[in-house]
C-alpha positions in Angstrom: 22.4 -0.8 8.1 20.9 -3.4 10.4 17.5 -4.7 9.6 16.0 -3.4 12.8 17.1 0.2 12.0 15.7 -0.2 8.5 12.4 -1.4 9.8 12.2 1.5 12.3 13.0 4.0 9.5 10.4 2.6 7.1 7.7 2.3 9.8 8.3 5.9 10.7 8.1 6.9 7.1 4.8 5.1 6.7 3.0 7.2 9.4 1.9 9.9 6.9 0.4 7.2 4.6 -1.9 6.0 7.4 -2.6 9.3 9.1 -2.6 11.7 6.2 -0.5 14.1 8.3 1.4 16.2 7.1 0.9 15.2 3.4 -2.7 16.3 3.3 -1.9 19.7 4.6 -0.1 20.5 1.4 -3.1 20.2 -0.8 -2.4 22.5 -3.7 -2.5 20.4 -6.9 0.3 20.0 -9.4 -2.2 18.5 -11.8 -5.7 17.3 -11.2 -5.4 14.4 -8.7 -1.8 14.9 -7.5 -1.1 17.3 -4.7 2.3 18.6 -3.7 2.1 16.7 -0.5 1.6 13.3 -2.1 4.2 14.1 -4.8 6.8 15.1 -2.2 5.9 12.0 -0.1 6.3 9.8 -3.2 9.7 11.2 -3.9 10.8 10.8 -0.2 9.6 7.2 0.0 11.2 6.1 -3.3 14.5 8.0 -2.6 14.7 6.4 0.9 14.2 2.9 -0.6 16.9 3.6 -3.2 19.4 5.0 -0.7 18.8 2.5 2.1 18.3 -0.8 0.1 20.2 -0.1 -3.1 19.4 0.2 -6.8 18.6 -3.4 -7.5 16.1 -3.6 -4.7 14.5 -0.3 -5.6 14.2 -1.4 -9.3 12.4 -4.6 -8.2 10.0 -2.8 -5.8 9.3 -0.1 -8.4 8.6 -2.8 -11.1 6.3 -4.7 -8.7 4.5 -1.5 -7.8 4.0 -0.6 -11.5 2.8 -4.1 -12.3 0.2 -3.9 -9.6 -0.8 -0.2 -9.9 -1.0 0.4 -13.6 -3.5 -2.4 -14.5 -5.6 -1.4 -11.5 -5.6 2.2 -12.5 -6.1 1.8 -16.2 -8.6 -1.0 -16.0 -10.5 0.9 -13.3 -10.6 4.0 -15.4 -11.6 2.1 -18.5 -14.4 0.3 -16.7 -15.6 3.6 -15.2 -15.7 5.2 -18.6 -17.6 2.3 -20.1 -20.2 2.4 -17.3 -20.5 6.2 -17.9 -20.9 5.8 -21.6 -23.6 3.1 -21.1 -25.6 5.7 -19.2 -25.3 3.9 -15.8 -22.3 5.8 -14.5 -21.6 8.6 -12.1 -23.2 11.8 -13.3 -20.1 13.9 -12.9 -18.5 11.9 -15.7 -15.0 11.4 -16.9 -13.6 14.5 -15.3 -14.4 13.2 -11.9 -13.0 9.7 -12.7 -9.8 11.0 -14.1 -8.5 12.9 -11.0 -9.5 10.0 -8.8 -7.5 7.5 -10.9 -4.5 9.8 -11.1 -4.6 10.2 -7.3 -4.9 6.4 -6.9 -1.9 5.9 -9.1 0.4 8.2 -7.2 -0.8 6.7 -3.9 -0.2 3.1 -5.1 3.2 3.9 -6.5 4.1 5.3 -3.1 2.6 2.8 -0.6 3.2 -0.5 -2.5 7.0 0.0 -2.5 6.9 1.1 1.1 4.9 -1.9 2.2 7.1 -4.3 0.2 10.2 -2.7 1.8 8.8 -3.0 5.3 8.1 -6.7 4.9 11.3 -7.4 2.9 13.7 -5.9 5.5 12.6 -8.4 8.2 14.6 -11.6 7.8 11.8 -14.1 8.5 13.6 -16.9 6.8 16.6 -16.5 9.2 14.3 -16.7 12.2 12.7 -19.8 10.8 16.0 -21.5 9.8 17.6 -20.7 13.2 14.7 -22.4 14.9 14.8 -25.4 12.7 18.6 -26.1 12.8 18.7 -26.8 16.5 20.3 -30.2 17.2 18.1 -30.8 20.2 14.9 -30.5 18.2 12.3 -27.8 18.3 10.9 -27.0 21.7 7.2 -26.3 22.3 7.9 -22.5 22.5 9.9 -22.6 19.3 7.0 -24.5 17.5 4.6 -21.8 18.7 7.0 -19.1 17.3 7.3 -21.0 14.0 3.5 -21.2 13.7 3.3 -17.5 14.6 5.9 -16.7 11.8 4.0 -18.7 9.2 0.6 -17.3 10.2 2.1 -13.8 10.3 3.5 -14.2 6.7 0.2 -15.5 5.5 -1.7 -12.6 7.1 0.7 -10.0 5.7 0.9 -11.3 2.2 -2.7 -12.6 1.7 -5.3 -11.6 4.3 -4.6 -7.9 4.9 -4.4 -6.9 1.2 -7.7 -8.6 0.5 -9.5 -7.1 3.4 -8.3 -3.6 2.7 -9.2 -3.8 -1.0 -12.7 -5.1 0.0 -13.2 -2.3 2.4 -12.1 0.3 -0.2 -14.5 -1.2 -2.8 -17.4 -1.2 -0.4 -16.6 2.4 0.6 -16.5 3.6 -3.0 -19.7 1.7 -3.8 -21.5 3.3 -0.8 -20.2 6.8 -1.9 -21.4 6.1 -5.4 -24.8 4.9 -4.2 -25.2 8.0 -1.9 -25.3 6.0 1.3 -24.2 7.4 4.7 -20.7 6.3 5.6 -19.5 5.4 9.0 -16.1 6.7 10.2 -13.4 4.3 9.2 -11.4 5.0 12.4 -8.5 6.8 10.6 -7.5 3.7 8.6 -7.2 6.0 5.5 -9.1 3.6 3.4 -10.3 6.3 1.0 -7.0 6.3 -1.0 
């Protein structure tokens, strides 16, 4: 499959992660924290990655997702429990923390492979190499395009993940502190 078709497919499949539609309509829980909607979406995304990109690529993205997700989930839960046991934590206690972290885990194991796949299917290195191997040198427009590619890669791999994580942490802190929340303009940062 051509990289453009792959990108269109995975961008289309990412719409429910950003909008919550239709996965949040199927809100009956399998276990506390995992709804049928998110479970089916998890299966759809991972099966799509496996079928379209192959077993080796799928194994790598699943491993990366697990390496990112599991420490975040388990350390977050452990810290929440320690804060609760110290008497400073959320009054609802471990039962409220548990379902949140289970939900966070299934969400991360869904969207991390999806995001990795969306970025990996675009052949940025080919764009850059084609621009650099010109015998007549690099024109001004090509230099601007190269700068755009490099800045784009930096934004995708560094800036956006840091901003989103900061916004999520601030939102959780504001919810914990009981502050009024402004609408997050459908960015689905409450995952």
